[in-house]
N, C-alpha and C positions, 0 to 999 in steps of 0.2 A: 689061809683063814686067820690066824694069830696078826697078820699084817693088817687086814681092814680092820680090826677090831683096834690096830694102835691108831690108824688114822682117824677113827670116829672117834676116838678119844681124846688124840688131840683137836680133832674140829671142839667139841664140847669145852674145853677149856679155854679154846679163844675167847666163845663166846662168854663166858660167862668173864672174862676178865672187860669186855668190854660193856658189860652190862655195868660191872663196877664202878668204870671211867665217867661212864653218861651220867651217874649219880651224884657223883662226886660236882663233874661239871655244874650240873642243876643246879646244884647249892651255889656254886657259885656265883653265877647270871643274874640269880633273882636277886641281888644286892645290888644291881647298878638299874638308874632310870633307862625308859626305852626311846629311841631317837623323836622329836616333835616333827611334826607337818608344818612347816612355814609356806607362807601367802604374802606373794610381794605383787604387786601391778605391775602389768608387761611394759606402759607408758605415762607419761602425767606431761603434761599440759602448762603445768602453773609452779612446778617443783615441789611443790608438797606434798605429800604421800604420806601414809603409813605401812610397818612392816611390819605383820604378824603370827602368831604360831598358836597350835593347841596344846593346853595346859596337858602334862602327863602326871600320873596320882603320885606317883614315888619320887617326885621332881621337887628338889627344897628350893633352887635357882634354876635360869638358863642363861646363856652363852650365845651373844650375836653377833658374830662378824663380818665382815665388807667395806666396802668404800677402799678397800686399798690402806683400810688404817687400822687394819687387825683386830681387837675386838674392842668392839664398840658398844657395847650394850651387856652389864653381867647385874641379874637381879630376877626378883620374883613376876615382874610383870610379862601382861602376854603379846604386847605392843610395843612398837617405836616410830613415834612422827618424826618425819624427816622431810628438808626444805634444802632441798639443792641448787645447784645453778642445772644449765642444759647440761648434758652428757650421760653414759649409761654406766648404772651402779648393781655392784653382785653381791648378794648375803647368803649365808648359811645360819643355821639355831645347831644347839644341844643344849639336853639336860642334864641335870648336874643333882647330886645326893651325897650323904656322907660315905660312902661306897665309892662313890665318883663320876665320873660324868658319862653321858652316850653317846655312840656316834654322832660327827655332823651330819643336819642334813642335807640333801641334795642342792645344790648352788643354785641359786634363782635369780636371773638379772630384771632393770626398770630404765628405760629411757626417757631422759627428762627432755620435754623439745619446749618452753615457752613462746609464743608468738610473737614479734613485735610489735611496740605499740604503731596503730594508723597516722598517717599526716593529715594535717587540719585539711580539712574540704576547702574546695575554694568558695567565696560568695556562692550562694544558688540563687538563681534566676526567679520569679515568681510573673505568670502571664494569667490572665482572666478567659475563659471562653463564656460564649452564653451570657453574658452578663456580670455570670455571679457564682462560675464553677473556676475554680483557681487551682491552676496546677504547680506545684513546687519540685524543682527540678536540680542536679547538679552534679558536679563530676564525680564518679567512683574513685575513692582510692584504696590501694594496695593493704596487704593485709585487713580486711576489715571484713568483719563478718556481720554487723549491725550498723546501725544510723539512728540518732537520736536529734529528733525535731523539735526547738520552739519557735513559740510563735512572739510578735510581740502586737499588741489589737490599739490602734490610735496610740504611739509611739511610748505603748504604758508598758510594763515591767514584762521580763518572759517570761512565760508561761508554758504550760500544757507541752510536758516532755514527752513525746511521744515516739515510738519504736518502730522505726522500719528496716524491712533486708532490703529496700531496691532503693534506689537513687532518683526515685521519682515519686512524686503520689500527687492524687486527686483528687481535692475538698470543694463537696458538692453543695452546694448553698448555701453560700454565705454571707453573713446580714452586711447591710449597708456600713461600711467602717473601712480602717483603714489598716495594711497588714504588712507584716516585718516578718521577714523568718530568718532562723541558722540551724546548723547541723553540726554535729560531732557525728565522727566514726569511729568503730568500737571493734577489738580482735574477740575471738573466742573467747577470751576469758573476763569478757566485760570489761576490758582495760581500753578507756577513749583517747579520744585528742582532745584538743581543745576548742572551743567551739567556733565554727566560721564567721567570718565576718558578715553582716546582716542584708540580706536583699534588700531591693530599690523597695521603698514602698508600692503596694499597689492595692487601688480602693474600690469596693465595690459598692458603685454608685445608684443611686435613687431611679428609679422609673422613670418617665417624663412624661407630664398628663398628654389626654386626648387634642390634638390639634382642635380647632371649631372647621365647621364647613369652608371647603376652599372656593373662592372666588373665579371664575371663568371667562374671557370677557376673548371677542374675536376682533381681529384688524386685519384689512386688506382684502378680509374674504375666506381666506382660509389660514391666515395665523393665529393662534390662540396662545392668547396668555391665562396662566395658572397661579395664583397665588393664596394666601395663608396667614394668619396669624402665626407670632415664632412663639413657642415652649421651653417653659425652661427645664432646665437639666438635658438637654436636647444638642447634640452636636450634628447631626446630619436626619434629614428627612427620606421612606419611601413612597412613593407617587404610582397610583393604580387608575386604568382607565377601563371604563366601558362603553363599549362602541355599539352605536345601534342597539343599547338597553342589553348587551348580553354580558356575559361572565366579565368578572373583574381580570385583568391580564397587565404582562407587563408592567412589575415588580423595580422600580429604575430610582435609583440613588441620587441625591440632591445635595447639597451643601446649603443651601441657601433657599426663601423662600416665597422666590416668585421663578419662574421656569418660563421659558416662549416656545413654542413647537411652532415651528415653521411649515409651512406649502402641506398643510393636511389633507388629506382627500374630502369627497364634500360625505359626511357621513356626520349622523348624530354623536355628541361625548359628553361624559360623566369622569368627574375626578375624585379620588378621593388620598388622604395622605395619613401617613402614621408618624409620628417622631422615636426618635430612638436617641439614645446616651451613645458615648463611644465605645463602652461593651456591649452595644449592640442588645440591650435591653430596650424594647422599643412598647411603646403604647399599645390601646387597638387603633384600628384606623378609624378617622374624623368621618362625619356624614358627607355623603356625596354631594357634591357640588349640581346646581342647576344645568341642565340639558344644553349644550350650543352646539349651532352645526355649523359646519362650513361649508363655503359655497364652493358649486364647481367651479373647476378650470374654464379657461377661457372655449366657447363650444366650437366646434369644426362646422362649418356651413358649404357644402359643396352643389353645382350644378352638374345634372343628369337629366339628360334625353332633352335638352333646349330649357325648356320650360317646369322642369322638377327639382325641388331644393330638397338635399338630405344635412336634418342636423344633428352631430351627436357631439355626447360628453362624456368625460370621463366622472363617476360618481359609483357613491354605495348607499344611498336613502331611500329611504321609503316611496317617497314620490316626489313629482320637480312640478315647477311652475315656468314654462316658455313665454317669451314677450319677444317683440319687432318690434322693429324703427324701420321705415318705409322711405327709400327715398331721405335718411337722415332725419328723419321727421322726428317727433314725441315716441318715444314707448306705449306699446299699446297690446289689444287683444292678450290678454293671460289664461292661457291654456295649460291644463293641468294635463302630466302625462305621469305613469306607471314605470317608463323603460325609458331607457339613457338614446335614445334613438330613433330619429319620428322622419318620416318622407311627405312633403308640403308637394300636390300636388295640383299641376294647370297655374302655374304661377305668372300674372301679369308681367310684362317687360316693365319692370322697374328696381331701385336697388333695395337690398335686402342687409338688417345687420339682427343677429339676434341677442339676446343673453338668456340666463333659465337661473333658477335657485330651486335647494335642495331641504326638503321636510322630513320630518318624522312620522312616527305614526299618529301627534298630537297636534299637527299641522303644525309645527314650529319648525321656522325656515331662516335657511340662511339668508345673508345679503345676495344678491343676485352677484352673478359671473359678471366677468368682465365683459364686452359685448364682441362678438364674432368678428372675423373680418370679412367685408361687405364682399356679398358676392351679386350679380347683376342677372338678370333675364334680358336677352338680350334679343329683339326681332332676329328673323336669317338676315344673312348678310344680299344685300342687290344685286342686281345682275345690270353690269353694265354692256352694252354691246357696239361695236364702229360698224357704220354703213357710210358708203360713197366718199371711203377714206379720213375724213374728217369731222362726219358726225355722229354724235354719241347718243343711244337713246339708253335712259338706266329707269329702270324699274323695280319694284318691289312688292312682297307682302301686305295688304291690308287688315287693318286691327276692327273688329266688330266695335269693340267702346270705343275709337280714337275720332277728336272732329276733325284734326290737319296732321299734317307730316312736315319735317324741318330736315332738308338736303343739305349735306355740306360736302366739300368737294379737297382732296389734296390731289395739288399738283407737283409732280417732281419731286415728292418729298416731302416740300416745304413747309408744309402742316396743314391743319383741315381752316378750311375758309368759307367766307363767301354760305351763311347760312338762310339758306330761303325755304320759306314755305309752303306749301302745295297743297290741296285737296284732295287732289287725284294719287294715285300710286304710279305716275308714270311721269318722265319727260325728258324731252329731247332737246339736247344743246347743237346749235349747228355752226358751222365754219367753226370749228376749234383750231386751236394753234397745235403745232407736233409736238404736244406735249406727251405725256404720262397723266392718265388722272386716274383717282380712285375715289368713290362716293361711299358714305353714308347716310342711315336716315332715323329719324325719329320718331316715336309715335304721342301725340301728345290726347291727353284727354280731359283738357282743362285750358285754360291760358296759363297756366305757372306748374300744372302738372302732366309733365312729360316723362315718358319713358329713357335708359339712356341711349345713345348713339347704336347702332348695330355695329356687327363686324362691318368692316370694309369690305367694297365688293372686289371681285378679283381685277387687276388694274387694266387698263388700255390706256393704247397709246393712238394718237391722233399722225395721219400721215401727212408729210411736207407736202407742199405745192409743186409744180412744176420747177425742177432745178434749172440755173443759167451755166451754160458751159460757152467757152470764150477761148480763142487761138492767140496766142503772143508766141512772136521769137520763131513761126513759121511751124515750129510742133509741139511748143507747149500748149497743155490745153488746163484753164481753170476752171472748173467744176464748184457750184456752190450754191447754197439752197437757203431758203426762209426755214427757221424750227427754232426749238427750246430745249432739246432732249437732252440726256445723259450721253449718246454715242448713235452712232450711223454706222449704216452699211451702205456702201456704192456698188450697184453692178453697173454691167456697162454691156453694151450691143454693138457690135466693131462691121461696119458696110453691110448694116441690118441683117448681123445672127444673131444668134439667140444668146439670153442674158444668161452673162457671166463674170468673173471675179469678182467675189464678195468679198468687198475687201473694209475693215473697221477702220471709222474715223471716230476722234474726238471733237473734232469742230467741224463747223458746215461751210467749209471752203477747202477745196486740196487744190495742189495745182500738179498737175501730172506732166513730167519732164521726157523731153525725147520719144515723143509719141510717134510713129511709123505713118508713113504715106497713105492711112486709111480715115476711111468714115465712121464717128464714135458718136451714141447715144447714150444719157448714163440717167439713172433712176435712183432714189433713195427711200430710206425706210428710218424711220429715229426710233429709239429703243431708250426704256432707263435701264437703272443700273442692274434691276434683276432680270436684264433681259425678254424684258418684256417688250416687245416690237409692232409699229403700226404693219398696215399694206403697204406696199412700193408706191412711190408717190410716180405719177403722169411721168413717159419718157421727154429728158431735152429735147431742145430743137439740136438735129443732126448738128454736126462742128466735122471740117477736115483740115488733115496737119500735112506740114509738107517737107519734105527730105533735104536733109542737111548733109553735109562732110567732116569728119573726124579725122583728123592729121596724125600717126602716131609715130614715134622712132624705139630705134635697141634701145633695150635698159645697159648703158654703160657700166654698171655699177663694177662689176667685176672685169674689164676688160677695158682697159688703156686704150689699146690701139683704136677700137671701134670710138673712142670720142669726134678724132679728124674723120671719121666719114661723114658725107653730107646726104644717106640714105635717109629716105621718111616713105611713109606708108600711110594710104588713105583709106578707110572704108568710107563708101556712098553709097546709097542706096542697096542696102546688100550685097554688095561687088568689093571685091580689093584691088587695089594698085599699088606698086612702086613710082617714088618722085623723086628725082635727082633735081635739090635745088639749085647747083651750081652752076647750071647753063643757062644762058640767058632766057632760052625760055624753056618751063620744067619738061622735063621726059615724064610723060604716065606710059607705064607700063602695066597693064590689067595681067592680075596674078589668079590663081585658082586657089582655094579654099585649102589643097595639101599646101601649097606654096608658100599660103599667109601662116598656115599651122607651125609649119618647120622653121617659120623666121627666128624663135625660141620669146623671150618677153620680152612684152612692148609696152610702153608707156605715153600718154599721151604727149604731144610733142609741144614746147613753147611755140611753135608756128601753130596757127589756127585759119581755119577756111571757112570761106563765102563761095557758094557757084555763082558766076554771072555771066549773063548773058554777051553776045557781042556787042553790045549798044552800054555794055559794062553797068546796066544796073545791076547790083546784086540781092541778094535774097540779103535778111538780117541773118546777123550772126546769131546763132544759137547763145543763149543767156548759160548755157549748164556747160560751154566748153571753153570761159573764162574766170578767172579769179581775181578776186581784188587785190593787189599789191600795192606795199609801202612805194610811194615815189624815191626814184633812185636817180642819182648824177652820172650821165656818161661824159667819162672822161676820154679824151684823144691822147695817142699815142706819137702817129705823123698823120701823113695826110691820107693814106689808107688804112689804119688800125683804130679803133675805136674799144674801149672795155669798163661796162660795168657790171657791180654786184645785184644781181639777181638771185633772190632763197637762199643764199649762202654758196652759193655759186659763180662762176666770173667768167661772163658772158663776152666774145669777142666778135665784132660784128667788121668786116671787112668788105673793101671793096678796092677791089683789085683788077685792071685790065677791061674793067665797064661788068665787073661781075662782081652779085654785093652775095653775103653769106653771112649766116648768125650762127654759131658753134660753140658748145662748151669750152673754155679754154683750160691748157692743160696747165699753164703756170699758177703760180700762187701772185699775189697781190704786191710782195714784196720783189720776187724776181723780176718782176713789169716795173715795181719800180727802180730798180737798178739798172733796166735794160732802156728806158722811155724815161725822159719827164712829162709827167699827165697831167695836160689840162682839161678844163671842163670845156666839154665840143659842141655844136651845135645843134647835136641831135638831143631831144628829149621823149620822154616819156610822158605821154600827155591825155586827158581824158577827152574820148574822143566822142560818145555817143551814150544817153542814157536807155537802156534796155526794158526796164522793169517800172521805172519810176523812181527806183528804191535805191536797186543795183547799179553798178558803172564798172565796167571793164577800161582796161588800158592797154594801147597800144606802142610799140617803138615805131617811130614812122622820121624819114628824114625832114631838109627844109620844107618841100612840098612835093613830094612822091613819095607814093607808096612802092614798095616792091610788087611787079604782075609779074605773074608768069600766065601763061594761055597754053590749054591742050586743048583737042578736038575729041568730040565723039565720044564723051564720057559715058549718054545718058542719048538713047535714040530716042526715047520717050517724050523729051522734051522739045520744044515749038523751035528754039533754036539749037542747031546744032554744034556748032560752036561757041565754046564757053570759056571761059576764063577762072581760073583760082585763084585768091588774093591772100597771102601767106600774111600774118601780122604778127608779131614776136612780144605779143605777153602772153600771160599765162591765168 
């Protein structure tokens, strides 16, 4: 218990001591001022700012420290103005009196960030739209918060400094004056650059006056010229058109006061214009021009159904007038139509041309169009037929209004000729030559009023008269006929048999060579270029061919040994024979067709043959067996051997032991000259006989003797059993 009392006594004593200390301290603190409340902006953009603090009642002065400079102010004021460059600055304040100073306030700082002055803008650009709206623009500059724009009007002083936050400005409805502009750039502190250079001068121009009524005129039917008077203050014009009284349309720009509109459609047109300056300020439209109407294009006329004519044209007008020229006469029959196509029925056989004009509802019409191409109503083509080979009947349809008809003929396509008048609708032409004929007719309504000619009739060809057939050289037949056609077809009847072998010829004479021993008749027909042919002519009188012989020898081109052989072969009357010419009398051996075929290649021999009776009267040589050759000189080597050149070959003619032979020599001419002394001989190549009157053949003969070989029984059908064959040595 005593210990508890002691504890509480100690506690009470401590409380009394603490109270005494607190009383003494309060008296001491009450002698100093309290700390002021400092106010500093957190940032600044121009370097000028104020540091301020609240007043303290017991304070007699204040001390401000900062800017890393110690005390920068000591006095009774409550603020301090500063002007500092870019940077961060800190401040603190305390209040003081006679007893001393308070503690410093909490330190506060400010950041100074002064923006740079913008650079001078480039020269602004000024442009005009809609005549009096001016747009001024320039390139934006860095560090710029706004711009100032000034204007010089009519080159006067700069004025009207207006502020803009963008680098483009639209100035609407500007007066008729000239303008120049300049700008300067400013930062947030309104610190500005110098002014830019002035823009180019731009002018708001006065509105042009209204043009007078245009003049519209037409040339060539559909080319329209529109012209008007020029107006002041005008750089260009706009033209509009009203088509067929419709709405105004097609606003087209022109820099001249006259325009040419080519190839306009057949419609009605009115025009108006307005004048505009270079700023696109335009006047009202002028009064409308007078109406002009373009002519239609050339109409198209076509014939249908033989005598109906359709006339059509391209146009878009209210109505049209059509005129016609008949047979190239005067224009007539002006007829009105509401459409652009008409059908004219039952037209007479004449030539027609048409023209049209286009008109508006007030019957104001264009010029007439150009004339259509001419169309012709022609009568049906005549009908031409051939009877009796060379009689031609021509007929045509009659016309109820016609007085007479004129007929023309085209012979072998040489052109129309022989105009002849008829009052009937049929004509017969007798004994016409073998030619091709076409006919056409026209109807005449009076002496000088005739239709065009009809289409040509189908061509017909008259048959030739009976051809003439003649024999020459025993089995050459010449067939000829009188005609004047483009070409002919010839047929033959052999031994009175059926007609056959239709062959074409361009001439009216043909030579048929090497004909077999038979009886022949011929007929021909005449034809045009287009293969229109006549009937066949009557048959020629019959002619009969004789049989001739042809001699062949082996082709020795590739066989030198065979050049020395003297075996020859003969074809006579379709039979085959082998001949040996080295004998005094020819050995004649009949061969079979198989033996003949096995011989190899045969060529016609330089020897030719004629068949002779016992009295040595020979049939004529066949002309086709001989060739005309140049004269050749025969040279003699000795008494028995003769040589001459023939068709680039050297022929050897030998007379030895009474035997005669002619072969191709195996020696060259140079070798012969080395072996023999060659002199001209008594043997010659001489003209012997005229075959056809034009062609000659040649034969090799001795002075007065032909080489004659005989054989027997070559043809048992001949009257003379013993016959001879003569060999001649020309080719």
